N, C-alpha and C positions, 0 to 999 in steps of 0.2 A: 346589843349596843344601841344607844339612842342618839338621834340626830335631829336638829331643829331646822325648820324651814318656814318660809312665808307661804309657800304653796307646794302641795304634793298632788300629782296627777296620777290617777289610777287608770293606766292604759296608754300605750305609746303609739296608737294609730294616728291617722291623719288629724283628727280633732285634738288628740292629746299632745302630739309633738308640736303642732302649730301653736296651741295654747302655751306650751312651755317656752317657745321662742319669744312670743309676745310678752310673757311674764318676765323673761330675762331682759328684754328691751326696756321694760318699765322698772327694772331694778329689784325685782323680787328674787330672793334666794329660792330656787326651784328644784324639785326632784320629780322624776318620772319612774313609775313602777310598771314594768312590762314583763309578762311571763314568757313570751316568745321573742319575736324580733320587732324592733322599732319599725314603724310603718304600718303595722296592723294588717287587717283584712284587705284594705285597698291596695296596698303595695304588694302583698304576698299571695293573696287568695282571691282578689277581686279585680278592681279597676285596671291596674297595670298589666298583670299577666294575661287577662282575658283580652285586652285590647291588642296586646302583642300578637296573640294567636289570631285575632280577627284581621290584623294587618297582613299576616302571612296568608290567610285564606283569601283576602282581597287580591293580593299579588298573584296567587295561584290562579284564581278565576280570571283575572285580567290577562295573564299570560296565555291562558287557553283561548282567550278571545282576541289575541293579538292580530289575527288576520283582518279584523274589522278596521284596523288602523294601517293596513298595508304592510304589515310585518309578518313574514313567514317564520313561524316557530314550530319546530317539530321535536318529538321525543321529550316531551315535558313530563318530568317525574317529580313527585312530592317526596321529600325526605323529612318525615315527621320528627325524626330524632334531632335533626338540625333546627327544625321549627321550635322544638322545646328548648334546645340549647340557646337559641337566640332570645327566647322569652326569659330564660333564667339569667342570662347576661344582663338584660335590661333591669330586671329586678335587683340583681346584685349591685349594679352600679348606683341605682337610686337608694338602695339600703345603705350603702357606704356614705352616700351624700347626707342622709339623715343623721347617721352617726357623727359625721363631721360637723353638722349644724349643732348637735348637742354639745360637742366639745367647744365650738366657737362661742356658744352662749353660756358656757360654764354651768351647764345643767347636769346635775347628778342623775345617773341612770342606774336603777336597781333591777337586775335581771332575776325576777322571781314572782311569786304569787302574792298579791297584796290583799289584806282584809282590813276593813275598818273596825276599830275597837270602840266600845262605848266609854263613858266616863271612867277614869281609872287614876292610878297614881301618876300617870304621865300627863293627864289633862283633865280638867273638871268637866269638859264637854266631849261628846263623841267626835271622833275625827283623827285620832292617832292611827297610823297605818302600820300594821305588822306585816313584814315581808318575809315569806318563806323562800329563802334564796335557792336558786337553781343549782348552785354548786355544792349544796349540802352544808354550807357554813351556818353559824348561828343566825337566828332571825334578827332582822334589823327593825328597830322601832323608830318610825319617822313621825315626829311631833310637829304638827303644822298648824298655822293660824287659819289656813283655808285648804280645802280639798276640792278637786274637780274629778268627778267620775266620768271616765271616757272609755268604758269597757266594750263598747261596740255591740255587735250582734253575731249570730250564727245562723246557719241554714235551718229553716223550720222542717221538722220531720212529720210526715203523715203516718198515722197509725195504720199498720198493714203494709206500709211502703218503707220500712226502716232500711237505711243504706247498709250495704255490706262491703263497700269499696271495690267490689268485683263485678257484680251484676247490676245492683241498684246503687246509683251514685248521687252524691251531692255535687254542687258546682266545685267545691274544694277538691273532691276526688277527680272530677273530670279534667281539672287543670294539670293533673299529674299523669294522665294517660301516656303510656309508653308507645302505644300504637293506636290507630284509629279503628273503631269497629266498622263493620260493613253496614250495620243498621242500628238505629237507636230510637227509643220512645222517650219523648220529653213530656213530663207531666207538669203543666203550668205554662201558660203563654203570656206571662208578664214580661218585664224587662229582661230578666236573666234568661228565661226560657226562649224568648225570641232571638236574643243575641246568639245563644248557643245553636239554635236551629239554623239561623242564617250562616253562621260560621261553618258548622259541620256539613251543611249542604254544599257550600262552596268548596269544601275539601273533598266532596264526592261521597259523603255518607248518606244513606237512605234515612230520612227523618220523618217521624210521625209526631205531630204536636197535638197534645190533648189539653183542652181548656174547659173548666167548669162553667164559666160565664158565657153570655151570648156572643161576645166578641173577644178576639185576642186583644191584648193590651187594654184591659178594661178601664184604666184611668185616662186613656188618651181620647182625644176628639174622635168621634165615630168615623169621620171622613178619613182621618189618618189611619185608624185601625183597618178600615175597609181596603185602603190602598195597600197597606202592608200585607194584608192577607192575600190580596191578588198577586203581589210580587213574590211572596214566599211560595205560593202555589205554583207560580211560573218557574221557580227553582226546582220544582218536583217534590216539595214538602206536602205531605198529607196532613190536613188540619181538621180536627174534630172539635167543634165548639158545643157548648151545652152538653158536655160529656162528663160523666162522673165515674171515678174509678171504684170498682167493687172492692170493698175492704178485704184484705187478706187473700186476694185472688192471684197474687204473684207466684209464679212457678219458676224456679231457677234450675237450670241444667246447663247445657251448652248455650242455650238461648233463654231469653227472659220472656215469659208469657204473662199477660195481664188482661183482665176482663174489665170492660167499660160499658156503662149504660149510655146509649146514644140513639137518638131517634126512636125512643121507646122500645129498643131491643138491646139485648146483650151481645157484645162483640168481643172476640178474643184477638188481641194484638200480640205480635211476636217480633222480637228484635234481639240483637246480640247483647245490648245493654239498655238500661233505663236511667234517665236523669230526672230527679225530682227537684223541681224549681218552683216551690209554692210560697215563696216569701222568706222573711227572716224574723228571728225573735231575739229579744234583748239578752245580753250576757249580764245577768244580775244575780245569779245563784252563787252562793258561797263567797261573797265579797264583803260580808259583814253588815248588810243592811238591817238585819234583825237586831243589831246592837244600837240602832239609831231610830229616830222618829220618821225616817224617810218612807214615803208611801209609793206604792205601785198602782197603776191603773189595771183595769180588768184584763188587758192584753199582756200585762207583765212589764210594761215600760215605766220608768221612773217619772213620777209627777214633779214638775217644776213650775215656777211662776214665769213671768215674761222675761225675767233676768237670768233664767236657768238656775235659780236657787231652789233647793229642795226644802222640805219641812225644816231641816236644819240649815239655817240661813247662811252659815259659813261653808256649807257643803253644796257644791254646784254639780250639775250633771248635763252633759252635752252629747251630741252625736246620735248614733243609732239606738243607744240604750234609752233615749227619751222618746223614741218614735218619731212621728211626723215624716218629713221628707228624709229618707235614709240615704243621703248622698254625701260623698266625701267633701265636696265644696261647702255644703251646709254645715257639716261638723266643724270644718276649719273656721268658718265665720262665727259659729256658736262659741267655739273655744276662745277666739279673740274677744268676742263680746263679754264672755264671763270674766276673763282676766281684766278687761278694762273696767268692768263694773266693780270688781274687787278693789281696784286701785282708785276708785272714785271718779273715773272718767264718765262721760255721758255718751256712750256709743249709740250709733243709729240702730234702732231695733230692726230685726229681720222681718220682712213681709213675705209670706209664702207666695203671694201673687207676683212677686218680683224675682223669684228664683227660677232659673232655667233648669229643665230636666232634659237629659239626653239619653238616647238609645243608639248604641254603636253597631247596629246590624247593617246589612247592606240591602236597601239603602238606609242611611241614617235618619233618625227622627230627633227633633228638638222642639220643645214646647215651653211656653211660659204663660202663666195666668189661667183664666177660665176657658173651658171648652164652650162651644156655642150652646150646648144643652145646659151646662151649668149656669151660663149667663142668663138664659131664658128662665130657668127654674128659679133664679134669684130675682126675677122681676124686671130685668133690663129689656129695653126695646133695642134689639140688635140690628146692626148693619155690618156686613162682612165683605171682604175682598179676597180674591183668590187668583193666582196665576200659576200656570203649569211651567215646569222647567223646559218643556218643549219649545216655549216661546223665548228662551234665553240662549243667546248665541254661545256663551261660554260653556253652557251645559252640552250643547251639540258638539262643540270642539272637544270637550272633555270625554264625550261618549257616554254620558249618564243623563238621560233626559226623563226618566220616570220620576214622578213625584210632583209636589207643589208647595207653595207657601199660602197659608190662609190666615187672614187677620180678622179678629172679632172686635168690633167697636161698639160703644154706647151711642145710639142714635141721638140722644138728647144732649149729652155733654161732649161727644166726640172722643172721650177717653178711650185709651187702649184697654180692652178687657182681657184679651188673650191672643197669642200668636202661635201657630202650629205649622211645623214644617216637616216634610219628608222628601229626601232627595240627597244629592251629592254635597258633602261637607256642610250640612246644615248645623252640625254641632259647633262649627266655627261661626256661622252666620248669626246664631241666636244671641250672641253677646251684644249686637247692635240693639236688639230689642230690650235686653236687660238695662242698657244705658238709657234707652228711651223711657222705660218704666221709672227709673230713678229720677229722671228729669221731668216726668209727667208730660211727655211729648204725645202728640196726637198722630194719627195716621197721616194727616195732611203734612205735618212737619217731616215725617219720614219720607214721604213722597217728594217733598221739595228739596230734600238733601240730595246733592249731586253724587251719584254713585258711578264709579269708574266703569268704562266700557272697553272691552268685554269683561264682565265679571259675574260670578254667580250671585253677588249681592244685589244685582239689578232686579232679581226676583222679589226682594224685599220692597224696593221702590215701586215696582209695578203692582204688587198686591196692595200696597198702601194707597196708591192712586185709585185702584179698583174699588176701594171702600166708598169713594165718592163718585164712582162711575166714570173715571177719566183715565184709565190705564191706556198706555200707548200700544203696547204689544200684547198679544194673546187674546 
């Protein structure tokens, strides 16, 4: 059966379904093709379920530390089955919300596997989408004026560390654990690895974190990475940096053994399970790209121009499958941008230096813009300001005083170059900086903004004042 649309979106994750809603708002007849569940990786295998588990780990840790607040709590037990049930309830509720949004926007949803066809009897140009339906019914042919590819990404697999869902896990596997292991080795200390290390340590699991680079969180400001390493070590996590896994050295029995090269010697690590968190790769296989002129870069991501158009100008690509900042909020904005470009709008182009990145470990990390090293490497004459949360009254009241806010500015123009935070609730505080970047505000203007007292946001004001050497506290 053939159906005609103004826009067909391949992939119903965060980028895809947000693009569909925006398209509906602009009057486009729209369809989404999704092989699994609407919401994609973020809702079912990433952002939401992992943060639900992190919240449970946080509550468990804080409850064990209740005596610090004058509260006597005894016989504290962790019921991991209920932790998982709570996680799934949140996911189910949000999933139903996305389904309802599709109905509200009169967006057709095809549950099946979509492939892009080349020029055919259906269309003189590539872009018709053939959908192999999950229910076994006949393929649907969706003929569309425009297509958005939003197929997302999957966990990258290291040769010799292939997952088996029992001993060697991906983050997808880890989310489905029925019980916690006594010990775990995490390979990769990027965002995903650090979040899982923090979470599992708070749950009482013995964690060893193995990172190939010189520092954990290689893309973060070095001061942030150093502080996080100190605090993870304080939790009891063993951290090996500049450590390389020996290929095919994994031994699986009741325990998982792995050999690593560290400090010029070979070491054997042993744990109940291993989590491999070494990044993600684009989902571009078997979606019909070979039937088009669409090009991939060397890493396998889809090449686009600044408007997210592929080599086939009526076919766009957004989100994780195009690389760059692989974040749900980036995919959403790219989706909206693509739709607005399709409809002749003039959307504001995304600037990577104005996009916040967040790590939801304990403590949290939030960043925007250039690190101090990146700024200096690009030739800026840098001046910076920094304040510890130990100087902030609300942090003391809250009982979370580790961490700091650091602001990097251009000494010549006073422009904000980057802001980097580690500490309590910084993933909420970072939005102030995002607005400041959009408005091209300086550190002085942030410092002159009256922040409520007591509040954690005072750390932003104090760090901003410190850029010019006039902070009041700390």
